[in-house]
C-alpha positions in Angstrom: 56.0 93.2 112.1 57.2 96.1 109.9 60.1 98.2 111.1 60.6 101.9 110.2 63.6 104.2 110.6 63.0 107.9 111.4 65.7 110.6 111.1 66.1 112.2 114.6 66.4 115.7 113.0 62.9 115.3 111.4 61.4 113.9 114.6 62.6 116.9 116.6 60.5 119.1 114.3 57.4 117.3 115.4 58.0 116.6 119.1 59.7 118.3 122.0 60.6 114.9 123.6 64.4 114.5 123.7 65.8 111.7 121.5 67.1 109.8 124.5 63.6 109.6 125.9 61.8 108.6 122.7 62.9 104.9 122.9 61.6 104.6 126.5 58.4 106.5 125.6 57.8 104.1 122.7 58.3 101.2 125.0 55.7 102.6 127.4 53.3 103.0 124.5 53.8 99.3 123.6 56.4 99.6 120.8 59.9 98.4 120.5 62.4 101.2 119.5 66.2 101.4 119.2 68.1 104.7 119.3 70.9 105.2 116.8 73.3 108.1 116.3 71.0 109.9 113.8 68.0 107.7 113.7 65.3 106.0 115.7 64.2 102.5 114.6 60.7 101.5 115.6 59.0 98.1 115.2 55.3 98.8 114.7 52.5 96.4 115.7 50.5 94.9 112.9 47.3 96.8 113.6 48.6 100.4 113.6 49.5 101.6 110.1 49.4 105.2 111.3 52.6 104.6 113.3 54.5 103.8 110.2 54.7 107.5 109.6 57.1 109.8 111.6 54.1 112.1 112.0 51.9 109.3 113.4 54.6 108.1 115.8 55.3 111.6 117.2 51.6 112.3 117.4 51.1 109.3 119.6 54.0 110.2 121.8 52.9 113.8 122.1 49.3 113.0 123.0 50.5 110.3 125.4 52.5 112.9 127.2 49.6 115.3 127.5 50.4 117.8 124.8 47.4 119.3 123.1 46.7 118.6 119.5 44.5 120.9 117.4 43.0 119.8 114.1 40.1 121.4 112.2 36.6 119.9 112.5 36.3 119.8 108.8 38.5 120.2 105.7 38.0 122.8 103.0 37.3 121.7 99.5 40.2 121.8 97.0 37.9 122.3 94.0 39.5 119.2 92.4 37.4 116.3 91.2 38.2 112.7 90.2 35.7 111.0 87.9 35.8 107.2 88.1 34.9 105.5 84.8 33.0 102.2 84.7 35.7 100.2 82.8 38.1 100.4 85.8 35.6 98.8 88.2 36.6 95.2 87.5 40.3 96.0 87.8 40.8 98.4 90.8 37.5 100.0 91.6 38.1 102.3 94.5 40.0 105.6 94.8 40.4 108.3 97.4 42.4 111.5 97.1 43.5 114.6 99.0 45.3 117.9 98.3 48.1 119.2 100.5 49.2 122.8 100.3 52.2 124.4 102.0 54.0 121.2 102.7 57.6 121.2 103.9 59.5 118.1 102.6 62.9 119.5 103.5 65.2 118.0 106.2 64.0 114.4 105.8 60.4 115.1 105.1 60.4 113.6 101.6 62.3 110.5 102.9 59.8 109.7 105.6 56.9 110.3 103.2 58.3 107.8 100.7 59.1 105.3 103.5 55.5 105.5 104.8 54.2 105.1 101.2 56.3 102.0 100.6 55.9 100.4 104.1 52.1 100.8 104.1 51.6 99.5 100.5 54.0 96.6 100.9 52.7 95.3 104.3 49.1 96.4 104.9 48.6 96.9 101.1 49.9 93.4 100.3 52.5 94.5 97.8 50.2 97.2 96.4 47.4 94.7 95.6 45.1 95.9 98.4 46.1 99.6 98.4 48.6 101.8 96.6 49.5 105.4 97.2 50.4 107.9 94.4 52.0 111.3 95.2 52.2 114.1 92.6 53.2 117.7 92.2 49.9 119.6 92.3 51.3 122.6 90.4 51.9 120.4 87.3 48.3 119.0 87.3 45.6 120.7 85.1 42.0 120.7 86.2 39.9 117.7 87.2 41.1 114.2 86.9 39.8 111.0 85.3 40.4 107.5 86.7 39.8 104.9 84.1 41.2 101.8 82.3 42.8 101.6 78.8 44.2 98.7 76.7 47.8 97.7 77.6 49.1 98.3 74.0 47.3 101.7 73.7 48.2 103.3 77.0 51.6 105.0 76.5 53.5 107.4 78.7 57.0 108.1 80.1 57.3 106.3 83.4 59.0 108.0 86.4 62.8 108.4 86.2 62.7 107.4 82.5 63.0 109.4 79.3 61.5 107.0 76.8 57.9 106.4 75.9 56.6 103.0 76.9 53.3 101.1 76.6 51.6 99.7 79.6 52.4 96.2 78.4 56.1 97.1 78.1 56.2 98.5 81.6 54.6 95.4 83.0 57.1 93.1 81.1 60.3 95.1 81.2 60.2 97.9 83.8 61.5 97.0 87.3 58.3 98.4 88.9 56.2 96.4 86.5 58.0 93.2 87.2 57.7 93.8 91.0 54.1 94.9 91.3 52.5 93.5 88.1 50.9 90.8 90.1 48.8 93.4 91.9 46.8 93.9 88.7 44.1 91.4 87.6 45.0 89.5 84.5 43.6 91.0 81.3 44.2 93.5 78.5 43.4 96.6 80.5 45.4 98.7 82.9 44.1 101.5 85.3 45.2 105.0 84.4 44.9 108.4 86.1 44.8 111.4 83.8 44.3 115.2 84.3 42.1 117.5 82.2 44.7 117.8 79.4 45.0 114.0 79.1 48.5 113.8 80.7 49.1 110.5 82.4 49.8 111.0 86.1 50.1 107.3 86.9 49.2 103.7 86.1 48.0 102.6 89.5 49.3 100.6 91.3 52.5 100.2 89.3 54.3 103.5 88.7 53.8 107.3 88.3 54.3 109.1 85.1 57.2 111.5 84.6 56.5 115.2 85.1 53.7 115.6 87.7 54.7 112.3 89.2 58.2 113.6 90.1 58.1 115.0 93.7 61.2 116.6 95.2 62.0 118.1 98.6 61.3 121.5 97.1 57.7 120.6 96.1 55.2 122.6 98.1 51.8 121.5 96.9 50.8 117.8 96.6 48.0 115.8 95.1 47.8 112.3 96.6 45.6 109.4 95.6 45.0 106.0 97.2 43.6 103.2 95.0 42.6 99.7 96.0 40.1 96.9 95.9 38.4 97.7 99.3 36.6 101.0 99.7 37.1 101.1 103.5 40.8 100.4 103.4 41.3 103.0 100.7 39.5 105.7 102.7 41.2 104.8 105.9 44.6 105.2 104.3 43.7 108.6 102.9 42.5 109.7 106.4 45.8 108.7 107.9 47.7 110.8 105.3 45.4 113.8 106.0 46.2 113.6 109.8 49.9 113.2 109.0 50.2 116.3 106.9 48.0 118.3 109.4 50.5 117.5 112.1 53.3 119.1 110.0 51.4 122.4 109.8 50.4 121.9 106.1 46.8 122.6 104.8 44.8 119.6 103.8 41.9 119.9 101.4 39.3 117.4 100.2 38.7 116.0 96.7 35.4 115.0 95.2 35.2 111.4 93.9 32.5 110.9 91.3 31.3 107.4 90.4 28.3 105.9 88.7 26.8 105.4 92.2 27.2 109.0 93.3 29.8 111.4 94.7 31.8 111.2 97.9 34.3 113.5 99.4 37.7 112.3 100.7 39.4 112.4 103.2 37.3 112.9 106.3 38.2 113.9 109.9 34.7 113.1 111.3 35.4 110.8 114.3 33.4 107.6 114.6 31.5 106.6 117.8 32.3 103.4 119.6 30.0 102.4 122.5 31.5 101.1 125.8 30.6 100.2 129.3 32.6 101.6 132.1 31.7 98.5 134.2 33.0 96.2 131.5 36.3 98.1 131.1 36.9 98.0 134.8 36.1 94.3 135.1 38.3 93.3 132.2 41.2 95.5 133.4 40.7 94.8 137.2 40.5 98.5 137.9 37.9 100.7 139.6 38.1 103.9 137.6 35.0 106.1 138.0 33.0 106.9 134.8 33.9 110.6 135.1 37.6 109.8 135.1 37.7 107.4 132.2 37.7 110.3 129.7 40.9 111.7 131.3 42.7 108.4 131.0 41.6 107.6 127.4 42.5 111.1 126.3 46.1 110.0 126.5 45.3 107.8 123.5 43.5 110.6 121.6 40.1 109.1 122.4 37.3 111.5 123.3 34.7 110.3 125.7 31.3 111.8 125.2 28.7 111.3 127.9 29.1 108.0 129.7 28.9 105.4 127.0 30.4 106.7 123.8 34.0 107.2 122.7 34.8 109.2 119.6 37.7 107.6 117.7 39.8 109.7 115.3 39.9 108.5 111.7 43.6 107.7 111.8 42.9 105.0 114.4 41.8 102.1 112.2 42.4 99.5 114.9 39.5 100.2 117.2 36.3 98.4 116.5 34.8 97.6 120.0 35.2 98.2 123.7 37.6 95.3 123.8 40.0 97.4 121.7 39.3 100.3 124.1 40.5 98.1 127.0 43.8 97.6 125.3 44.2 101.4 124.9 43.2 101.8 128.6 46.0 99.5 129.6 48.5 101.5 127.7 47.2 104.8 129.0 47.3 103.6 132.6 50.7 101.8 132.2 51.1 98.2 133.2 53.4 99.2 136.0 50.5 101.0 137.7 48.4 97.9 138.1 48.8 96.1 141.4 48.4 92.3 141.8 45.7 91.3 144.2 45.4 88.0 146.0 42.8 85.7 144.4 40.5 83.1 145.9 41.1 80.1 143.7 38.1 78.0 143.1 38.2 74.6 141.4 35.3 73.3 139.3 34.9 69.9 137.9 33.9 70.0 134.2 32.1 67.6 132.0 33.3 66.6 128.5 31.3 68.0 125.6 29.2 65.2 124.2 29.5 66.3 120.6 33.3 66.8 120.9 33.6 63.2 122.3 31.5 61.9 119.5 33.7 63.7 116.9 36.7 61.9 118.5 35.0 58.6 117.8 34.1 59.6 114.2 37.8 60.4 113.6 38.9 57.1 115.1 36.4 55.2 112.9 37.6 57.1 109.8 41.2 56.1 110.5 40.1 52.4 110.9 38.6 52.6 107.4 42.0 53.5 106.1 41.4 57.2 105.6 44.2 59.7 106.4 43.3 62.8 108.4 43.8 66.3 106.9 42.9 69.7 108.1 41.9 72.9 106.2 40.9 76.3 107.3 37.3 77.5 108.2 38.0 80.5 106.0 38.6 79.5 102.4 38.5 80.7 98.8 35.0 81.7 97.6 35.9 80.4 94.1 36.1 76.9 95.6 32.7 77.3 97.4 31.1 78.5 94.2 31.6 75.0 92.8 29.3 73.7 95.5 26.5 76.3 95.0 25.5 76.8 98.6 25.4 80.5 99.8 28.2 81.4 102.1 29.4 84.3 104.3 32.2 86.5 103.2 34.4 88.7 105.4 34.1 92.5 104.8 37.8 93.3 105.2 39.7 90.1 104.3 43.5 90.3 104.1 43.5 87.7 101.3 40.7 86.5 99.0 42.1 83.0 99.5 40.8 83.1 103.1 37.8 85.4 102.8 34.7 83.1 102.9 33.4 80.7 105.6 33.1 77.2 104.4 29.7 75.6 104.0 31.1 72.2 103.1 34.2 70.1 103.9 34.3 68.7 100.4 35.7 71.9 98.9 38.8 71.8 101.2 39.3 68.1 100.6 39.3 68.4 96.8 41.7 71.4 97.1 44.1 69.2 99.2 43.8 66.3 96.7 44.5 68.7 93.8 47.8 69.6 95.4 48.8 65.9 95.6 47.9 64.8 92.1 51.4 63.5 91.4 51.4 61.3 94.6 50.9 57.6 94.5 47.3 56.5 94.2 44.9 55.8 95.7 44.7 58.9 98.0 41.9 58.5 100.6 41.5 61.4 103.1 39.0 62.7 105.6 38.5 65.8 107.8 36.4 66.7 110.8 35.6 70.3 111.5 33.3 73.3 111.6 31.0 74.5 108.9 28.8 77.6 108.7 25.5 77.4 106.8 22.3 79.4 106.4 19.2 78.0 108.0 15.9 78.3 106.2 15.0 81.3 108.4 18.2 83.1 107.4 20.2 82.5 110.6 23.8 81.3 110.6 24.2 77.9 112.0 27.6 76.4 113.0 27.9 72.6 112.8 30.5 69.9 113.1 30.9 67.6 110.1 32.9 64.7 108.8 33.9 64.6 105.1 35.9 62.2 103.0 37.3 62.1 99.5 39.1 59.5 97.4 41.3 60.0 94.3 41.7 56.7 92.5 41.1 55.3 89.0 38.5 53.0 90.7 36.8 55.7 92.7 33.0 55.5 92.2 29.6 55.9 93.7 30.0 52.4 95.2 33.3 53.5 97.0 31.6 56.6 98.5 28.6 54.6 99.6 30.8 52.1 101.3 32.6 54.8 103.3 29.4 56.5 104.3 27.4 53.3 105.2 30.3 52.0 107.2 30.4 55.2 109.3 26.7 55.3 109.8 26.4 51.7 110.9 29.5 52.0 113.2 27.8 55.0 114.9 24.6 53.0 115.3 22.4 55.4 113.3 19.2 54.4 111.5 19.1 56.1 108.1 17.6 56.1 104.7 19.0 57.0 101.3 17.4 59.1 98.5 18.6 60.4 95.1 20.8 63.5 95.3 20.6 66.0 92.4 23.5 68.3 93.6 25.2 69.7 90.4 28.7 68.8 91.7 27.9 65.1 91.5 27.4 63.0 88.4 23.6 62.6 87.9 22.4 59.2 89.1 25.6 58.6 91.0 24.9 60.5 94.2 22.7 60.0 97.3 21.4 62.0 100.2 21.5 60.6 103.8 18.2 61.0 105.6 17.7 60.5 109.4 14.1 60.8 110.6 13.3 62.2 107.1 15.8 65.1 107.4 18.9 65.4 105.2 22.1 65.1 107.2 24.6 64.1 104.6 25.4 63.3 101.0 27.9 61.4 98.9 28.6 60.6 95.3 31.0 60.7 92.4 32.3 64.2 91.6 31.1 65.7 88.3 33.6 65.9 85.4 33.2 69.7 85.3 34.3 70.0 88.9 37.2 67.6 88.2 38.3 69.8 85.4 38.4 72.9 87.7 41.0 71.0 89.8 42.8 69.3 86.9 42.1 65.8 88.3 43.4 63.1 85.9 41.3 60.4 87.6 37.8 60.0 89.1 37.1 61.4 92.6 34.3 60.4 95.0 33.5 62.3 98.1 30.8 62.9 100.7 30.1 64.4 104.1 28.0 64.0 107.2 26.6 66.7 109.4 27.5 65.3 112.8 25.8 68.0 114.8 22.4 67.1 113.2 23.2 63.3 113.4 24.7 62.9 116.8 23.6 65.6 119.2 20.2 64.0 119.8 21.4 60.6 118.8 24.7 59.9 120.6 26.8 57.1 119.1 26.5 53.7 120.6 
């Protein structure tokens, strides 16, 4: 978990709570804090990026202590506009921005702003790949801005804290920021760039600001801030957190219009989002008996506004609340775990019965090992680039932390080939298998989860005959009656693949992997593979 260090002098500008009490209050809130001579060190939980800012930390403590917080219902428009050009879409498509006027960065304010900027982009922003924040002196910016992309050798500007003109390529190759964060940019000959109306380069997101407007000091009073990234929701959420932070310092926050080919949006926003809840559910999960009318008073300690009897309005800086399960966690913090009293329970014992499919999967694994296959395990979430090789449509998460684990697997063969590719230099043959879950679309569009068995063999002698032997041995050992038909899947060599049919329905496949797929993994030798849908094969036909 990330750790931040706040100057006590700056914290005292934002909260009346004495320094000696802040560590205990942080503990009550669910955080680990250590008090030093002039600083407070706080370890922030992974789901609360707003607490990485001194303003966010003191806001949470103040509201928890019952202090009123006043923010405007809406933000005024700054009159500034950012036009997003089409060529930047493949590189870093999303941007949000805000204007801050009358900010006071003295007495540690600049340091905590820079710390928040770095901590958020390095942790939640995945080393600036997912999000990056740029802060500029508004008084040095002329007119509207343009967010586009330009060739690496043609984009030239003086980077922050430098005096010499450099090309974007030189920055990526020679500048410390380019070496550190260059991996956040997609490979290619273009780099994102933010310019004002005069053509002055403000920054090359997410690498570095330009000199001039990109140099912010403690005496700067008006700021322009942008957030760029690859996910629109994360970019907007970060801009919303920044808006709340500056509002809590007494500064004025204004919106910026973002114009894209799809239309125009205004960022940031203070409009809270509704989350539905059941008072009965919250009391059951917490073991409490709080009346509906009193829930609002308790949740107000977490800056949650209860409207009516079944809706909570969540402020836009709270990016961690998605459902009433999250509300239950906040309810626990608001009540205080010390206030909950243990009650004697009547313990009841129930005799369970083993899941028939699970027992069958144990037998499948045992049979696979008897065939000389070595068991491996991969994740249900995988790289969509691997699944694209197998053509079947798949589900992709909406807010994945990493593309490598962003799609639900529709086949076990993708993971097996990926594991084999990492063992190319190992002695041959390599014969492996895996049992696990797969998620596929049914003909009616519903998502179906199934248990499967897959195998793969990397060997100079691997062939259709090898794959057929593994599959038929498994089917016969399970006592299943089956038929085989030709398989035309594009990831197999034509004429060297077969589909397994049970009662006329396809439940599996096997064959020799196509050379085009082998080339994607850099396999030096043939590979054969296959898989069996055990849910479809064994649920109504238990193994003998």
